[in-house]
N, C-alpha and C positions, 0 to 999 in steps of 0.2 A: 550918438548920432544927432545930426541936425534935424530940424523940423521937416525939411523937404525929404531927407533920407528916411525918416520915420514914416512919413506918409507913403512914400514909394514902397517901403517894405510891407506896410499894411495892405496896399493895393496888390502886391505880389501874392500875399497870403489869401486875400479874397478871391482873386482870379484863379489861383491854383486850386483852392478848395472847391470853387464852383465847377471847375473842370473835372472833378472826381465824381460828380453825380450825373445821372442820366438826364436827357433833355426834358422829360416831363417834370421832374423835380425842379430843374432850373427855371422852366417856364412858370411853374406855380409860384416859385419864390419871386420872380420878376413881377408877376401879376399881383402879388400881395404887397408890393412896394419895395422889394429888394432890401429888406432890413439889414443894417450893418451896425454893430456895436464894437467900439474899440476899448479894450480893457488893458490894464497894466498889471504886470507881475513885479515882485520885488527883486528877483534875480533869475539867472539862467536855470538854476536848479528847480525853482518853482515852475518855470516854463516847461522844462523837461518832464516834470511830474505830471503836469496837465496833459502834455503830449502823450505820455504813456496811458493815462486814463482814457483819453479820446480814442486812441488806437484800440485799447481793450474793449471799449464800448462800441467799437465799429462805427463810429460817427465819421461822416465825410470830413477830411482835414487835409491840410497842406503845411508842411514845415518849411519855412524859408531859410535858406543858407545863402549868405551874400556871395556874389561873384568876385568881390575883392577889387573892383575897378576904381573905387573912390575912397571912402572914409574908413572902411573896415578890411580886415584880413580875410582872404578867401576862405569860405566855409563857416564863417561866423554865423551862428543861429541868431536871427533877428526877430522873427515873428511866427505865429501859428494861426492859420486860418481854420475855422471850424464851421461846418455847415455848408450849404443850407441843410437844416434838419429839424427834427422835433425840438421845439424850444425847451420843453421840460427836461429832456435828456441832456441837452447842452447845459442848461442851468444847474443841473446836479453837479456838474464838474466846474463850471465857471461862476456860479452864483455869488460867491463871496469875494470875487475880484472887484476892484474899483474901476470906474471909468477913467480913461486917460485924459 
């Protein structure tokens, strides 16, 4: 993916995940500065493993599958949004990942 496409996919992940929480949680997240951290995985298998852990932990999340209109085939998994949520719980799953 190009840089613009990567940014777009990250935005889809953030917005999608934000839409999974109730308004009170979303407002608190916004009041606290709307923290966002972009991390990278080594491959799709690692991303799928993190997705499973996030689901099992019942953390708010959103898995992005591309629409296939530009650079990627339809259904290609491109990003995973996690949160807003308790930082400790998220870090248990993502704490070893590196920044993008």
